[in-house]
N, C-alpha and C positions, 0 to 999 in steps of 0.2 A: 501592413505593422513593417518594420524592415526587418533584413534577414537575421541581424545579430541579435535583435529583440526574440525574436523565434526561436532561435540555440538557446539563449539565455533562460527562456521560457520552459523549453523541454530540458533542459539541465537542472533547474529548480524542480521539477515535476519529478524527475530519477533521484534529485539530491534527497528532497523530501518525503518520497516512499519508504527510503533507505531509513532514513533518521525517523520514519514513523513508526515502521518496522521494528526497530534496536527498540523505541522507546516503549512499544506494547510489549515486547516481550521480556523486556526489564520490569514492565508493569506486572505482567501476567504472573513472573515471577514472584515478586512481591504478594501479591494475591494471595498464592498458593501459600502462604504461611498464617493466612487468615481465615475468617469464618466466611468470607467473600468469595472463595477461591471455588466455590458451586455454584455460584450464581449465576450459572449461564445466561438465561433471559435479558439480566442486563448488561452482562458483557457484549450479547452480542448486540444490543441497541448502539451500544457507545462504538463499538467495531462499524457497524453502519453509519451512524454519522462520521466517523474519522476517515471512513473511504469517500464519504461525499466531500469530505473536506479536503481532504488530498487531491480530489480530482479537481475541485475548483481554486483550488490554491494559488495556482499561476495568474487566473483571471481577479481574484480578489489580491493579490499584490498586485497586480498592474493598475486596478482603480484604485487601491488605496495612496502608491505612490503619484498618482494622477490628481487624486481629488482630495486626499486629508494629507500627509506629507511626504514632500517631493524627495527626502534623503531621509528616511529611517535610519536607526542604527543598525549595523551591520558588524559581522564580526569581522570584517577586514578592519575597520578602523580601531576595534577595541582591538585589536592586536596592533597596530601601531601604536596605539596609545601604550600599551602594556612594553614594547621597545623602546619608546622614548623614555620611559622610567626605569630603565635599565632591568629590566625583568626578561629578556630574551638573552640567550646567549650566542648570538650570530651575527656576522658581518652585515652591516648596514645593506651591501649591495648584494648580500644572497639572501637576505631578509627582502628585499624589495622584489629580488625576482619571485619568490614562492609569491609574495602575497599577488604579484601580476601574472602569474600561470593560468589562471582562467581567462583574464582578458585576451592575453596572448593567445590561450587556444582558439577563442571566441573569433579573434580576428582572422589567426590562419584559417580555420575551418570556413569563416564566411569567403575569404577570398579565394579558397578554391584553386590554391596556386602550385601547391604539394602535390607530387602522388598520391601518399598515404594519407592528406585529406579527403581525397577523390575515392580512394578505395574505404575510407568509412563512411563516407556520408550514402554509398553507393551500397554499401554492406546494410546500415541502417533502413536506406529506403526499400531493396529486397524484403530485409526481412518484416520489418512491418506490412510491407505487399503482401506478403505471405499470408503474415496472420489473418491482415482484414480479409481475402480471398477466402482463409479458412470458416473464418466467421460467418463470411456470407454464407458458403456452403453447409455450414452446419445448420444457419438458419432455414435455408430451403429445404434440406432434411426434414427438420422440426415440422415445415410449412404442408409436406407430403404426409408425414405422419399423423398430422393432425386430420389432415384429409382422406387419410384413408380408414379414420376409427369411425367407430358409429356413435351417434348422441345415442345417449342412456339418461340420464336428467337434465334440467335445466334450474338452477337457482337462481335468481336475479339473472347478473350477468356473467354467472361461472356454468361453464359447459362441462358434464361429465363424461368423458368421454371412455368406449371400451374399443380396445385395440387386440386383434389374433397375431400383432407381430413386436408386440413388447413383453418383456417377461416381467418386468417390474414397474411400478406406478411411479409416474412423475408428473410434474405440473408445471406451467408456462402460463403465457399471457402475449395478449395482444395488445394492441390498441385501446380496446374498448372490452374485450372480454376476457375471460382468464378461461384456463382450461385444465381438467384432471384426467390424465388418460392412465386406466387405468385394464388391467391384463384380464382376458377374458378369464383365465380359468379361478380369476376369483370371484366369479358370479356363483360356483360351487363351495364356496369355502365363507360362509357369513360372518362369522366372526371376522378372520382376516380383512374381509372386504369392509369392514365398518372400520375396524382400528386403521387400516393404509387410508382410507378416505379421511379421516379425522384427522391422520399424519398430513396429510396435503394440502389440505385446508387449513391446517395451523402455519403452514408457510407463507399463505396469503394473507396472515393476519400479522404476520414478524416481516414483510417486507422482504422479503428471501428472493424473490424475485426480482424485483426492481433492483434490487444490489447485484445480483448474478448478470443480469444488464449491464451495468455501470461496470463490473469487473471484464466484460467481455470487450466492451469499448475501449478501456484502457489500456487493454492487451496487446495491440499494431503499436501503442507508443515504448510501452514498458516489457517488449518480450525479450530483451538481453538482460535485465536487469532482476538478479538473482530475489531478490528483496520482495518485489512485487509476487514470486510466484511463494514466498513464505507468507504473506499476508494474506491472500487468497484461499489459502492451504487454511490458514487459522478461522476466517470467516467461515470456509464451509464445515471446519471444523463446528464451532460454536453452533453453527444455525441447526443442525443436527442434534446437538447436547440439546439447546434451548426449546427445538420442537417437541423431544421425546420429553423432557422435564414438564412443558407445559401440558402435555396430555397426562402423565402421571401425576398431577395437580388436580384432574378431574374425577370427582366423585365417581367410584363403583367400574371405573376402570380397572382390568388384569392388568397385572404386572407381569405375570407369568406368560399369558396369555401374549402380550406384546412383545415381550423378549423371544418367544418362538416363533411369532410372526415376522421378527426381523431376521432371524434365522433362517427359516423358509426362503425370507424374499433374496437373499445373498445365495443361498443354493439355485437357486433357479435363475439367478443372474449368471451365476458361475458356468451353467448348462449352456446358454443363449449366447453365441457370440453376438447378436445383431445388438443385444444390450451396449457393445464399446461401440458401433456406429454414432459417431457424433453428429448428435441432434441438441443443440445450445440456442440461448438460454433456456436452460430449463433447470429444476430440482428435483433430483429422484428418491425415491425412497431409499434406497441404498446406493451408492456408487460404485465404482470399479477398485479403489482400493480395501474396499471391505471385503471382494470378492478374491483378492489374490492375497490380502496379510489378515489374518485371525487378531491379531493383534488390536485390529483397527477398530473391529466389531466389538471385541474384548472392551475398548476403551468407551464405545458406546453403550454397553449395557451398565459398566459400572457407572456411569454418569445417570444413566435411568434408574439404577436402584439409590442413587444418593439423594438426600432430602436438600431440597434448595433453603437458604437461609431465609427466617421471615425479616420482614421490613427492608428487602432489596433495593429497593428506588427511595430512600429514605436519605439521610444526611452524608452518610458514608458513603454511596454510590454519588452523590450530587458533588461531593468534594474530591472523589477520584476521577468523575466524569470533566470536572472545570479543571483541574491540573492536566490532564491529557489535553483538552482540546486547546489549552492557552499554553502548553509545550509545542504543541503541532503551527500553531499560531506563530510563537515567538520563533520558532527555529523558519518558517517559512519567511520571517522579517529578515532575520540573520543572514542568509546566505544572498539576500538581495544584490545587486552589486553596489560598488560604495560611488559615493557621489562628486560633485566636482571637489578640486583641491581643495583641503582644510588648512589650519595653520600648523596641525600633526605632519601631513602630508608634506607641505612644505619644509619643515625640519627634517624629513626622514630624506628630503630628494638633496637637502642641502650637505647633510652626513653623507650621503651615498657620493656625491659630486666631490668632496676634500677627499673621501679614500681614496676618488680615482689619481686624483692629482696628485696625492703621496705615494699612490703606485708607481706613477709612471716619470715623475720628474725629480722624485727626491729620494735621497739614502742617507741612510747615517755619517756622520762625518767622522774620520779616521782615529779621531780622539773617544768616539763612543759619544759624544754630545748629540744630542739628537736637533734636529733640524727645526727651524722656525715653522715652517707648514707641517711638520708632526707634531707641533706643539697645538699648533693651531687645531688641528683635526680633533687633537685628543680633548679641547676645550669644548666643541660641539658633541664629543661622542658621551652616549650615557653611561654613567656609572653602574657597575654591577652592585647589586643591593646584597650586603653581608648575610 
């Protein structure tokens, strides 16, 4: 694959994550006004699907442009059409420069002739490398923590381990086996042990570990993009809300005991600094945000005590999910590079050339009568709509 194609794919991924985050935050704001605001399990399934879609979007668009439509509709061509219809109040030269900003940037980054382009490339490469090394070190720490834990029970491919080093339970997985690591202190608290184990097993049912793996793989490529961290925060919040809500739907589960279990887990985590040692990808009963800010734990307890709407997987959520997925795919298509020269682009180029000719070789006559070139230019310029 050529260098400019790689750079464009990288830009597409970052732009799409930004657009997807804005779409999700807008959708969540609208959902907060409806009865679907507390359908956390359905929201999590949608966010997991969108995370996978965002990650695969550059490959999907590459395949689409090679196999289905070479030059799909894009926002650049739509803007040119609006300009020719007189709906854009801007000179043709400025408008063409604005449209060509991305192509010019990609061309300059590809050539690497300017100092700032080499600095940008070095900064992105260094930041991505540091994040990748951080991920590798986290995986190694997680592997060592699993090796030092003791096997307590096995349920199929799920290994339940007990550790003296962790104050809070967490779950993770390998290529084949899945692991739940429990602090040894839980063995003396049967009720907390039961609730904690049920919580961690629910993470497996929700595919939360796989989603966390995907987010960690994306981090080296998106480390500089604030939208990625907003997206990851939303996913992590929703996964805990959905997990808690799923447990509350089980008959016979004591809500008060579960909330007290969460509070005790946060207190234990806050006392033990080893909890903050980076071990990833894993999903814990509580995370570091809940030990630093009581508001986060408060939001989680409020979510636990909120009843989920009935029929959350019905027509309403099918419509919301379809609209979100369609919006992401449409955005991925619209941000693609424009194709070859079309009739509209030739018209725009003609107008730009006439503007340049008029500015260089002609001027108004002494009696104020416009020149012939100015008259010809205006005949090609779009007329402003009333």
